ROTOR-289240 format. One line per field, with one value per residue: x, y negated, z of N, C-alpha, C in turn. Coordinates in nm, 2 decimals. Example, Ala and Ser with C-alpha at 12.3 -4.5 7.8 and 13.67 -1.06 7.14 Angstrom:
n_X <- 1.32 | 1.28
n_Y <- 0.57 | 0.22
n_Z <- 0.78 | 0.71
ca_X <- 1.23 | 1.37
ca_Y <- 0.45 | 0.11
ca_Z <- 0.78 | 0.71
c_X <- 1.32 | 1.29
c_Y <- 0.33 | 0.00
c_Z <- 0.78 | 0.79
//
This chain:
n_X <- 19.03 | 19.07 | 18.75 | 18.81 | 18.98 | 18.85 | 18.67 | 18.80 | 18.92 | 18.94 | 18.63 | 18.70 | 18.96 | 18.86 | 18.67 | 18.84 | 19.04 | 18.83 | 18.59 | 18.38 | 18.20 | 18.12 | 17.89 | 17.76 | 17.75 | 17.59 | 17.35 | 17.19 | 17.11 | 17.32 | 17.57 | 17.86 | 18.05 | 18.05 | 18.03 | 18.16 | 18.23 | 18.33 | 18.63 | 18.72 | 18.49 | 18.43 | 18.38 | 18.23 | 18.07 | 17.99 | 17.74 | 17.57 | 17.50 | 17.34 | 17.20 | 17.20 | 17.27 | 17.53 | 17.66 | 17.55 | 17.61 | 17.88 | 17.93 | 17.78 | 17.96 | 18.18 | 18.13 | 18.11 | 18.29 | 18.46 | 18.37 | 18.45 | 18.60 | 18.49 | 18.57
n_Y <- -11.91 | -11.53 | -11.34 | -11.07 | -11.12 | -11.30 | -11.14 | -10.98 | -11.11 | -11.20 | -11.38 | -11.64 | -11.70 | -11.73 | -11.95 | -12.16 | -12.21 | -12.34 | -12.53 | -12.65 | -12.34 | -12.34 | -12.53 | -12.38 | -12.11 | -12.22 | -12.36 | -12.11 | -12.03 | -11.92 | -11.87 | -11.80 | -11.99 | -11.99 | -11.75 | -11.47 | -11.24 | -11.31 | -11.29 | -11.08 | -10.96 | -10.95 | -11.20 | -11.03 | -10.83 | -11.00 | -11.11 | -10.85 | -10.82 | -11.02 | -11.04 | -11.21 | -11.34 | -11.25 | -11.28 | -11.55 | -11.71 | -11.71 | -11.84 | -12.13 | -12.20 | -12.24 | -12.41 | -12.62 | -12.69 | -12.79 | -13.04 | -13.36 | -13.52 | -13.77 | -13.91
n_Z <- 10.19 | 10.18 | 10.16 | 10.23 | 10.46 | 10.63 | 10.72 | 10.90 | 11.08 | 11.46 | 11.59 | 11.80 | 11.65 | 11.41 | 11.44 | 11.60 | 11.39 | 11.22 | 11.22 | 11.11 | 11.06 | 11.32 | 11.32 | 11.13 | 11.26 | 11.48 | 11.36 | 11.30 | 11.55 | 11.66 | 11.90 | 11.91 | 12.02 | 12.27 | 12.39 | 12.55 | 12.41 | 12.10 | 12.15 | 12.07 | 11.85 | 11.52 | 11.23 | 11.05 | 11.23 | 11.36 | 11.17 | 11.10 | 11.33 | 11.40 | 11.20 | 10.97 | 10.64 | 10.49 | 10.23 | 10.15 | 10.40 | 10.36 | 10.13 | 10.21 | 10.39 | 10.23 | 10.05 | 10.21 | 10.36 | 10.10 | 10.07 | 10.07 | 10.38 | 10.61 | 10.82
ca_X <- 19.06 | 18.98 | 18.70 | 18.83 | 19.06 | 18.75 | 18.57 | 18.84 | 18.97 | 18.85 | 18.52 | 18.76 | 19.04 | 18.79 | 18.63 | 18.90 | 19.07 | 18.74 | 18.53 | 18.26 | 18.22 | 18.05 | 17.83 | 17.69 | 17.62 | 17.47 | 17.23 | 17.14 | 17.08 | 17.44 | 17.70 | 17.97 | 18.21 | 17.99 | 18.06 | 18.26 | 18.26 | 18.45 | 18.77 | 18.68 | 18.39 | 18.44 | 18.24 | 18.13 | 18.00 | 17.84 | 17.64 | 17.56 | 17.40 | 17.25 | 17.08 | 17.26 | 17.29 | 17.69 | 17.65 | 17.47 | 17.69 | 18.03 | 17.90 | 17.77 | 18.12 | 18.28 | 18.08 | 18.10 | 18.47 | 18.52 | 18.32 | 18.58 | 18.56 | 18.46 | 18.62
ca_Y <- -11.78 | -11.47 | -11.26 | -10.95 | -11.17 | -11.39 | -11.05 | -10.88 | -11.19 | -11.25 | -11.48 | -11.71 | -11.72 | -11.83 | -12.11 | -12.26 | -12.25 | -12.42 | -12.57 | -12.63 | -12.26 | -12.34 | -12.58 | -12.34 | -12.06 | -12.29 | -12.39 | -12.01 | -11.99 | -11.84 | -11.99 | -11.78 | -12.04 | -11.98 | -11.60 | -11.41 | -11.14 | -11.40 | -11.26 | -10.94 | -10.95 | -11.01 | -11.19 | -10.90 | -10.76 | -11.11 | -11.13 | -10.75 | -10.81 | -11.10 | -11.01 | -11.32 | -11.30 | -11.28 | -11.37 | -11.64 | -11.79 | -11.76 | -11.98 | -12.24 | -12.23 | -12.31 | -12.56 | -12.80 | -12.72 | -12.83 | -13.14 | -13.48 | -13.55 | -13.89 | -13.96
ca_Z <- 10.29 | 10.14 | 10.24 | 10.35 | 10.59 | 10.75 | 10.80 | 10.98 | 11.23 | 11.55 | 11.60 | 11.81 | 11.58 | 11.24 | 11.54 | 11.61 | 11.24 | 11.12 | 11.33 | 11.03 | 11.10 | 11.46 | 11.30 | 11.09 | 11.31 | 11.55 | 11.27 | 11.33 | 11.66 | 11.68 | 11.96 | 11.94 | 12.13 | 12.40 | 12.41 | 12.60 | 12.31 | 12.07 | 12.19 | 12.01 | 11.76 | 11.41 | 11.19 | 10.97 | 11.33 | 11.40 | 11.06 | 11.12 | 11.51 | 11.47 | 11.10 | 10.85 | 10.48 | 10.50 | 10.11 | 10.19 | 10.49 | 10.30 | 10.04 | 10.27 | 10.40 | 10.13 | 9.99 | 10.36 | 10.36 | 10.02 | 10.10 | 10.16 | 10.51 | 10.67 | 10.95
c_X <- 18.98 | 18.90 | 18.71 | 18.90 | 18.94 | 18.69 | 18.60 | 18.92 | 18.89 | 18.75 | 18.65 | 18.84 | 18.99 | 18.76 | 18.73 | 19.01 | 18.97 | 18.60 | 18.36 | 18.18 | 18.09 | 17.98 | 17.74 | 17.63 | 17.55 | 17.35 | 17.09 | 17.08 | 17.22 | 17.54 | 17.74 | 18.08 | 18.14 | 18.00 | 18.17 | 18.37 | 18.35 | 18.55 | 18.79 | 18.63 | 18.43 | 18.34 | 18.18 | 18.06 | 17.92 | 17.73 | 17.54 | 17.45 | 17.36 | 17.16 | 17.11 | 17.30 | 17.45 | 17.69 | 17.66 | 17.59 | 17.80 | 18.04 | 17.85 | 17.88 | 18.19 | 18.28 | 18.14 | 18.25 | 18.54 | 18.47 | 18.43 | 18.49 | 18.54 | 18.47 | 18.73
c_Y <- -11.68 | -11.41 | -11.15 | -11.03 | -11.25 | -11.29 | -11.01 | -11.02 | -11.21 | -11.39 | -11.65 | -11.77 | -11.83 | -11.94 | -12.21 | -12.35 | -12.34 | -12.44 | -12.59 | -12.46 | -12.22 | -12.38 | -12.48 | -12.18 | -12.10 | -12.29 | -12.26 | -11.95 | -11.89 | -11.93 | -11.87 | -11.84 | -12.01 | -11.82 | -11.53 | -11.27 | -11.17 | -11.33 | -11.17 | -10.91 | -11.03 | -11.12 | -11.09 | -10.84 | -10.88 | -11.13 | -10.99 | -10.77 | -10.93 | -11.16 | -11.14 | -11.24 | -11.36 | -11.35 | -11.55 | -11.78 | -11.80 | -11.86 | -12.10 | -12.28 | -12.28 | -12.42 | -12.67 | -12.75 | -12.80 | -12.95 | -13.24 | -13.55 | -13.72 | -13.92 | -14.05
c_Z <- 10.19 | 10.22 | 10.34 | 10.52 | 10.69 | 10.79 | 10.91 | 11.11 | 11.31 | 11.51 | 11.67 | 11.74 | 11.44 | 11.33 | 11.53 | 11.48 | 11.16 | 11.19 | 11.24 | 11.04 | 11.23 | 11.42 | 11.22 | 11.13 | 11.44 | 11.49 | 11.27 | 11.42 | 11.74 | 11.75 | 11.95 | 12.03 | 12.23 | 12.45 | 12.42 | 12.44 | 12.15 | 12.03 | 12.06 | 11.88 | 11.61 | 11.32 | 11.07 | 11.06 | 11.36 | 11.29 | 11.08 | 11.30 | 11.49 | 11.23 | 10.99 | 10.71 | 10.50 | 10.37 | 10.10 | 10.28 | 10.41 | 10.16 | 10.06 | 10.32 | 10.37 | 10.07 | 10.12 | 10.37 | 10.25 | 9.98 | 10.12 | 10.31 | 10.48 | 10.78 | 10.96
//
């Protein structure tokens, strides 16, 4: 997924399509899955509001999604 696309989509869409993102955010104390604002808020807004380093989050997200799944 392109960076600009990830930043512009509503969080609810991103969380449904990318479950690993749920874990990444929860590890940082951010529980978007429980928040009603996730319908409208974007990842760009979330990282700004919660003071998260966007580049670090995107790098970790890419790394984790590239790992082989052990299901």
